[in-house]
Backbone bond lengths (Angstrom), bond angles and torsions (degrees), N, CA, C in turn:
res aa  C-N    CA-C-N  psi(-1)  N-CA   C-N-CA  omega(-1)  CA-C   N-CA-C  phi
1 X - - - 1.444 - - 1.523 108.72 -
2 X 1.318 116.64 135.72 1.462 119.83 -179.10 1.523 110.38 -119.99
3 X 1.299 114.39 152.46 1.469 120.92 178.60 1.514 109.49 -96.77
4 X 1.283 114.74 152.37 1.462 120.42 174.20 1.522 106.15 -134.96
5 X 1.316 116.09 110.42 1.458 121.33 -177.10 1.527 108.28 -106.46
6 X 1.304 116.08 129.20 1.461 122.37 178.41 1.515 109.05 -110.91
7 X 1.332 116.11 123.32 1.462 120.06 173.80 1.521 107.56 -81.76
8 X 1.308 116.57 138.34 1.461 122.29 177.72 1.520 108.53 -124.44
9 X 1.324 116.29 135.46 1.461 120.30 179.03 1.526 108.89 -66.25
10 X 1.331 116.54 129.18 1.455 122.18 -178.17 1.531 113.59 -93.87
11 X 1.330 117.42 13.01 1.465 120.15 179.36 1.518 109.01 -70.30
12 X 1.332 115.96 124.58 1.455 121.64 179.02 1.522 109.56 -128.10
13 X 1.294 115.48 152.21 1.458 121.65 173.09 1.522 107.30 -140.36
14 X 1.288 117.41 -179.65 1.462 121.29 -172.10 1.521 113.58 -54.88
15 X 1.317 118.13 -41.62 1.464 121.66 -173.34 1.522 114.61 -102.11
16 X 1.304 119.01 8.59 1.467 118.51 -179.74 1.511 112.45 165.89
17 X 1.325 113.95 -157.34 1.461 120.08 -178.49 1.529 108.77 -151.59
18 X 1.318 115.25 167.25 1.461 120.88 179.71 1.533 109.61 -71.98
19 X 1.330 117.77 133.04 1.464 120.33 -178.92 1.531 114.67 -87.59
20 X 1.332 118.08 -1.30 1.461 119.80 -173.36 1.524 112.66 -68.40
21 X 1.331 114.81 140.09 1.465 122.76 178.63 1.519 108.67 -136.83
22 X 1.327 116.04 153.66 1.455 121.82 176.51 1.528 108.52 -130.78
23 X 1.346 117.70 97.40 1.467 120.14 177.66 1.530 110.47 -69.88
24 X 1.309 116.42 138.43 1.469 120.97 176.67 1.527 108.38 -132.81
25 X 1.310 115.91 166.78 1.467 122.21 173.55 1.524 110.30 -106.74
26 X 1.330 115.80 22.03 1.458 121.21 -177.16 1.528 111.04 -68.13
27 X 1.332 115.18 149.29 1.461 121.53 179.92 1.525 111.90 -87.91
28 X 1.333 117.31 -21.25 1.462 120.92 -179.82 1.530 109.52 -133.39
29 X 1.308 115.10 161.67 1.462 120.00 177.51 1.528 110.09 -63.39
30 X 1.329 116.92 -39.57 1.471 119.76 178.63 1.522 111.28 -61.22
31 X 1.340 117.21 -42.02 1.468 120.28 177.37 1.533 110.85 -64.07
32 X 1.318 116.58 -39.65 1.466 120.08 178.76 1.522 110.49 -63.52
33 X 1.314 116.91 -40.10 1.476 119.82 179.23 1.521 111.64 -69.64
34 X 1.332 117.39 -33.29 1.470 119.96 175.31 1.530 109.80 -64.60
35 X 1.321 116.69 -43.16 1.460 119.98 176.30 1.525 109.81 -63.86
36 X 1.323 116.88 -42.72 1.459 120.82 177.84 1.517 112.36 -58.55
37 X 1.326 117.02 -38.27 1.470 120.39 178.77 1.530 110.95 -61.30
38 X 1.333 117.09 -34.80 1.466 120.32 176.65 1.529 111.44 -65.97
39 X 1.335 115.55 -26.14 1.458 121.20 179.16 1.533 111.41 -98.92
40 X 1.346 116.56 15.50 1.459 124.80 176.19 1.526 113.82 71.16
41 X 1.320 117.86 24.54 1.451 121.71 170.95 1.521 107.39 -83.74
42 X 1.329 117.13 150.62 1.459 120.52 178.98 1.528 109.60 -123.65
43 X 1.325 114.49 158.61 1.463 121.61 178.53 1.515 107.05 -135.15
44 X 1.312 116.79 119.87 1.458 120.72 174.65 1.521 108.76 -156.61
45 X 1.299 115.39 151.32 1.456 120.74 -179.00 1.526 113.41 62.45
46 X 1.342 116.58 25.96 1.449 120.16 -179.48 1.512 114.78 77.79
47 X 1.324 116.55 11.36 1.467 120.80 -177.41 1.523 110.61 -128.19
48 X 1.336 115.54 156.99 1.467 122.41 177.92 1.525 109.17 -109.08
49 X 1.341 116.53 142.64 1.460 121.66 -178.22 1.524 110.83 -134.39
50 X 1.329 115.83 138.82 1.459 121.79 176.69 1.531 109.40 -69.51
51 X 1.342 118.05 169.75 1.463 120.15 -178.95 1.535 113.07 -59.13
52 X 1.307 118.46 -33.31 1.466 121.03 -178.82 1.525 111.45 -69.13
53 X 1.316 117.45 -38.55 1.453 120.45 -173.96 1.523 114.53 -102.75
54 X 1.320 118.12 -11.18 1.455 120.25 -178.96 1.506 112.61 -80.88
55 X 1.310 115.74 -58.61 1.452 120.17 -178.76 1.522 111.47 58.38
56 X 1.306 117.34 176.73 1.459 119.90 -178.58 1.525 113.19 -68.79
57 X 1.336 118.15 -22.47 1.460 120.36 -177.75 1.517 112.43 -121.29
58 X 1.321 117.14 6.01 1.445 119.91 179.50 1.509 114.14 82.46
59 X 1.316 117.27 12.29 1.452 120.30 178.83 1.522 109.71 -89.27
60 X 1.287 115.30 153.50 1.457 120.84 178.41 1.526 109.59 -69.43
61 X 1.319 116.03 136.56 1.455 120.85 176.35 1.523 109.54 -68.34
62 X 1.318 116.76 140.21 1.455 121.83 178.99 1.518 108.67 -122.71
63 X 1.307 116.33 133.59 1.455 121.80 177.54 1.514 107.72 -114.78
64 X 1.326 116.48 129.79 1.457 120.70 178.80 1.515 108.20 -115.92
65 X 1.315 116.25 128.51 1.454 121.70 177.40 1.518 109.19 -114.49
66 X 1.325 116.45 122.71 1.452 121.07 174.04 1.513 107.09 -100.49
67 X 1.311 116.16 123.04 1.465 120.74 -178.04 1.518 108.22 -102.83
68 X 1.331 115.09 118.65 1.455 120.95 179.82 1.529 110.14 -88.67
69 X 1.330 116.77 145.09 1.467 119.71 176.78 1.529 110.78 -60.17
70 X 1.327 116.54 145.51 1.464 123.15 179.07 1.523 110.06 -100.74
71 X 1.311 117.41 147.29 1.478 123.70 172.87 1.523 113.47 55.74
72 X 1.327 117.58 37.00 1.460 119.85 176.29 1.514 114.74 75.32
73 X 1.327 118.03 5.11 1.458 119.67 177.57 1.518 109.69 -65.24
74 X 1.304 116.33 148.23 1.458 120.18 175.38 1.518 108.67 -108.01
75 X 1.314 116.72 142.89 1.470 118.26 179.77 1.528 110.23 -66.24
76 X 1.326 116.70 145.16 1.462 119.56 -179.40 1.499 111.49 -99.09
């Protein structure tokens, strides 16, 4: 009999949670987390986080987009 442990991102916010999962064929949770670390998953505070939400300090990644006016238009 073999175990199949799936890591699930524990990032939650008011309206939902992260859907990312990482299926493994690990026999123990520790082995699954070691495999997850190779795939840039992190574990801290008793929770697992995907690469997008784990980061080096466990903070949520933020993307900022600055949109420049096109064709000489000025923002109103």
